[in-house]
C-alpha positions in Angstrom: -0.3 0.0 -0.1 2.7 2.4 0.7 4.3 1.9 -3.1 1.2 2.5 -4.2 0.2 5.6 -2.5 4.0 6.8 -3.5 3.0 5.4 -7.1 0.0 7.1 -7.0 1.6 10.3 -6.2 4.0 10.1 -9.2 1.0 9.6 -11.7 -0.5 12.3 -10.5 2.4 15.1 -10.4 3.4 14.0 -14.0 6.0 12.9 -13.1 5.4 9.1 -15.1 9.0 8.3 -14.5 9.0 7.9 -11.3 5.7 6.7 -11.2 7.0 3.7 -13.3 9.7 2.8 -11.1 7.3 2.6 -7.8 4.5 0.2 -10.4 7.7 -2.2 -11.3 8.1 -2.7 -7.6 4.6 -3.3 -7.3 4.5 -6.2 -10.0 7.5 -8.0 -8.4 6.0 -8.6 -4.9 2.7 -9.1 -6.3 3.5 -10.5 -9.9 -0.1 -11.7 -11.0 -1.7 -8.5 -8.8 -3.5 -5.9 -10.6 -2.7 -3.8 -8.8 0.2 -2.7 -11.4 -2.1 -3.2 -14.7 -4.8 -0.5 -13.4 -1.5 2.0 -12.1 0.1 1.8 -15.5 -3.4 2.3 -17.2 -4.2 5.5 -15.6 -0.2 6.4 -15.4 -1.0 6.6 -19.4 -3.7 8.1 -19.2 -2.9 11.0 -16.7 0.5 11.4 -19.2 -1.6 12.4 -21.9 -5.1 13.6 -20.5 -6.9 14.7 -21.2 -6.8 13.6 -25.0 -6.7 10.1 -25.6 -5.6 9.1 -29.4 -6.4 6.0 -31.0 -3.1 4.5 -30.7 -3.2 6.2 -26.1 -6.2 4.2 -26.1 -5.1 0.8 -27.4 -2.2 1.0 -25.1 -4.6 1.9 -22.0 -7.3 -0.7 -23.5 -4.7 -3.3 -23.0 -3.4 -2.4 -19.3 -7.3 -2.4 -18.5 -8.2 -6.2 -20.4 -5.3 -7.2 -18.2 -6.1 -5.7 -14.9 -10.1 -7.6 -15.6 -7.8 -10.8 -16.5 -5.9 -10.7 -13.4 -8.9 -9.6 -11.1 -10.8 -12.8 -12.3 -7.8 -15.1 -11.1 -7.6 -13.7 -8.1 -10.7 -15.9 -6.9 -10.8 -18.0 -10.3 -13.6 -15.9 -11.8 -15.6 -16.1 -8.9 -16.1 -12.4 -8.5 -16.9 -12.8 -4.7 -12.8 -11.5 -3.7 -13.2 -7.7 -2.7 -10.2 -6.7 -4.4 -10.9 -8.8 -7.2 -14.8 -6.9 -7.8 -12.9 -3.3 -7.0 -10.7 -3.8 -10.1 -12.8 -5.1 -12.6 -15.2 -3.2 -11.6 -13.1 -0.1 -11.8 -11.0 -1.5 -15.1 -14.3 -2.0 -16.6 -15.7 1.9 -15.9 -13.2 3.0 -17.2 -13.2 1.4 -20.2 -17.6 2.5 -20.7 -16.4 5.8 -20.0 -13.5 6.2 -22.7 -16.1 3.9 -25.4 -18.5 6.4 -24.5 -16.3 9.8 -24.9 -15.1 8.0 -28.5 -19.1 7.9 -29.4 -19.3 4.5 -29.4 -21.8 3.8 -27.6 -23.2 0.0 -27.7 -19.4 -1.1 -26.5 -19.9 1.9 -23.5 -23.0 0.4 -22.7 -21.3 -3.7 -23.3 -18.6 -2.4 -20.2 -21.6 -0.9 -18.4 -23.7 -4.0 -18.4 -20.8 -6.6 -17.8 -19.8 -3.6 -14.2 -23.1 -3.5 -13.7 -23.3 -7.2 -11.4 -20.5 -5.8 -10.0 -21.5 -2.3 -8.7 -24.5 -4.2 -7.0 -22.1 -6.3 -4.9 -19.7 -2.8 -4.6 -22.8 -1.0 -3.0 -22.8 -4.0 -0.1 -19.1 -3.9 0.0 -18.4 0.1 0.6 -18.6 0.3 4.2 -16.5 -2.9 4.8 -13.9 -1.6 2.0 -14.0 2.8 1.6 -12.7 2.7 -2.1 -16.5 1.0 -2.8 -17.0 4.9 -1.7 -16.0 5.8 -5.5 -17.1 3.7 -7.3 -20.7 3.7 -5.5 -20.2 8.2 -5.4 -20.0 7.2 -9.4 -23.2 5.0 -10.5 -25.4 7.0 -8.1 -24.5 10.4 -9.1 -24.1 9.5 -13.2 -26.8 7.1 -13.8 -29.2 10.0 -13.3 -27.5 12.3 -14.5 -25.6 11.2 -18.0 -28.7 10.4 -19.5 -30.3 13.7 -18.7 -27.7 15.3 -20.9 -27.1 12.3 -23.5 -30.2 10.8 -24.2 -29.8 8.3 -26.5 -28.2 6.2 -23.6 -31.9 6.9 -22.2 -33.6 3.6 -24.2 -30.5 1.5 -22.2 -30.7 2.5 -19.1 -33.9 1.2 -17.5 -32.3 -2.3 -17.2 -30.2 -0.2 -14.1 -31.2 0.4 -10.7 -32.3 4.2 -10.8 -28.9 6.6 -8.9 -29.5 9.5 -6.3 -27.3 13.0 -6.7 -27.0 14.2 -3.6 -26.2 10.4 -2.6 -23.9 9.9 -4.9 -22.0 13.5 -4.5 -21.8 12.6 -0.6 -20.3 9.0 -1.0 -17.5 11.1 -3.5 -17.2 13.8 -0.6 -16.5 10.9 1.8 -14.0 9.5 -0.4 -11.9 12.4 -0.3 -11.4 11.4 3.1 -11.0 7.9 3.8 -9.8 6.0 0.6 -6.2 5.8 -1.0 -6.1 4.4 -4.2 -9.2 6.6 -5.5 -8.6 9.5 -3.3 -7.0 12.1 -5.9 -10.0 10.6 -8.9 -12.5 11.4 -6.1 -11.0 15.1 -6.2 -11.1 15.5 -9.9 -14.5 13.7 -10.3 -16.1 15.9 -8.0 -14.2 19.4 -9.4 -15.5 18.2 -13.0 -19.0 17.5 -11.9 -19.5 20.7 -10.2 -18.1 22.9 -12.9 -19.3 21.0 -16.1 -22.5 19.5 -15.0 -23.9 21.0 -11.9 -22.4 24.8 -12.9 -21.2 25.8 -9.0 -18.0 27.3 -10.2 -17.7 27.7 -5.9 -17.7 24.5 -5.3 -15.0 23.6 -8.1 -13.1 26.0 -6.9 -12.7 24.1 -3.5 -11.8 20.3 -5.1 -8.6 22.0 -7.5 -7.6 24.5 -4.8 -6.9 21.5 -2.9 -5.5 19.4 -6.0 -3.5 22.2 -6.5 -1.9 21.9 -3.1 -1.4 18.7 -3.5 0.0 18.9 -7.1 1.1 22.3 -8.1 2.5 21.1 -11.4 -0.4 19.3 -12.8 -1.4 21.0 -16.2 -4.5 19.5 -16.4 -5.4 20.6 -12.8 -4.3 23.9 -13.6 -6.5 24.1 -16.3 -9.6 23.4 -15.3 -8.6 25.7 -11.8 -8.5 28.3 -14.9 -11.5 27.4 -16.2 -13.4 27.4 -12.9 -12.4 31.0 -12.9 -13.5 32.2 -16.2 -16.0 34.8 -15.1 -15.5 38.6 -14.2 -15.8 37.8 -11.0 -13.3 35.3 -10.7 -11.2 35.4 -13.9 -8.7 38.8 -11.8 -7.8 36.5 -9.1 -6.5 34.5 -11.4 -2.1 34.3 -11.9 -1.1 35.7 -15.5 1.8 33.2 -15.0 -0.2 30.6 -14.5 -2.2 31.6 -17.6 1.0 32.2 -19.5 2.7 28.6 -18.6 -0.5 27.2 -20.3 -0.1 29.2 -22.9 3.4 27.7 -23.2 2.9 23.9 -23.3 3.5 21.9 -26.4 0.0 20.5 -26.7 -2.6 22.5 -28.7 -5.0 21.7 -26.1 -3.2 23.5 -23.4 -2.5 26.3 -25.7 -5.9 26.7 -26.6 -6.9 26.7 -22.7 -4.7 29.5 -22.6 -4.7 31.6 -24.7 -8.5 31.9 -23.8 -7.8 32.2 -20.3 -5.4 35.0 -21.6 -8.1 37.1 -23.9 -10.3 37.1 -20.7 -8.2 38.6 -18.7 -7.5 41.3 -21.4 -11.3 41.7 -22.0 -12.3 42.1 -18.3 -9.3 42.9 -16.1 -7.0 44.9 -18.7 -9.8 46.5 -20.8 -7.5 45.6 -23.9 -10.6 44.7 -27.0 -7.5 44.3 -29.8 -5.1 42.0 -27.7 -8.3 40.0 -26.0 -9.1 39.9 -29.5 -5.9 38.9 -30.4 -6.3 35.9 -28.2 -9.8 34.6 -28.8 -8.9 34.4 -32.9 -4.9 32.9 -31.8 -7.4 30.2 -29.7 -9.7 29.5 -32.3 -6.9 28.8 -34.8 -5.4 26.6 -32.3 -8.8 24.9 -31.7 -8.8 24.1 -35.5 -6.2 22.1 -35.0 -8.0 19.7 -32.3 -11.0 17.4 -33.8 -13.7 16.3 -30.8 -11.7 17.9 -27.7 -11.3 21.4 -26.3 -15.4 22.8 -27.4 -15.8 24.5 -24.2 -13.0 26.9 -24.8 -14.1 27.3 -28.2 -16.9 28.0 -27.2 -15.5 30.6 -24.9 -13.4 32.0 -27.3 -16.1 32.5 -29.6 -18.6 33.6 -27.9 -15.8 36.3 -26.1 -14.5 37.3 -29.9 -18.4 38.1 -30.8 -18.3 40.7 -27.5 -15.7 42.2 -28.9 -16.7 42.5 -32.8 -20.0 42.8 -31.1 -18.4 46.2 -28.8 -16.5 47.2 -32.1 -19.6 47.7 -34.4 -18.9 44.3 -36.4 -22.7 42.9 -35.7 -22.7 40.5 -38.7 -19.5 39.4 -37.3 -20.6 38.8 -33.8 -23.6 37.3 -34.3 -21.9 34.4 -36.7 -19.3 33.5 -33.7 -22.2 34.1 -31.2 -24.1 31.2 -33.3 -20.8 29.3 -33.6 -20.5 29.4 -29.5 -24.0 28.0 -29.6 -22.8 25.0 -31.9 -19.6 24.3 -29.4 -21.6 25.2 -25.8 -21.2 22.5 -23.5 -22.5 24.7 -20.9 -26.1 26.1 -19.9 -24.1 29.5 -19.1 -23.0 29.6 -22.6 -26.1 29.0 -24.4 -28.3 31.4 -22.5 -25.7 34.3 -23.2 -25.2 33.7 -26.5 -28.9 33.5 -27.1 -29.5 36.3 -25.1 -26.7 38.6 -27.5 -28.2 36.7 -30.5 -31.5 38.0 -29.8 -30.4 41.5 -28.7 
């Protein structure tokens, strides 16, 4: 468990080589245990977060499939051993999530269906083994919220027991306090839920600030923290150095986000309309090369550039940008503002 703690720390600190060193030590001690394979998969994910290319996903999928096989062998496929249940459930859940993100709905449903039997066992084990608070919390929240946002799944979910969003959030909160393997993931999911699904940025900031305290060099956490501050009320409290750090990254996703946050500060704090427009347009040029990712930042860039064009008296151009903001919007906040400005 001490090796797991240290290895997990390096995964989330974005120190992949150091993480691998601890994972190899875990494998040496427990060569057939799924812990090392699961951690290898998580290391692959966090080394590439948030974009999982086809080649990266193949590597990740192999690690999850190995995790499932090793978990099954812990109790000869009976799925009674708590560790066997936890690791197979987690691996199948991660595969389902990534299949869903890629639009592979039937593969996602297939993994979720197999995981469901394990999930029901996990419900009964959460008081005995704290790690099941995380999986139960994820189920209870997303069983209700995900179909609301993705109606394509509604015909398939009647076979799954109803969830409870408030209970799910409470279980995830407890998981941040008492778990080892899933503690950071509980923080990540809570911050994401409050940011994207509940649209409660202040609550999201609470969890993201804790993650930043633990992992100050985690560029993904920095990006999400700045996203939670993307409003006139909060953007002035952000660090220009943190924003520039995103702009200077080699990966386009973070360059896109960094230039959006830079533009928001220029627009709302510096009142530099020309500079803000340049940064918004730069963000959109970078975003053009990103397919199926960064939609939230693209919507913020189109909306912000539209505001600037409107202020400059270029109403026709502003209209086009507001419509593009609607096309990419993933939050009600962006949709409401874009529609209101189009009506005006």
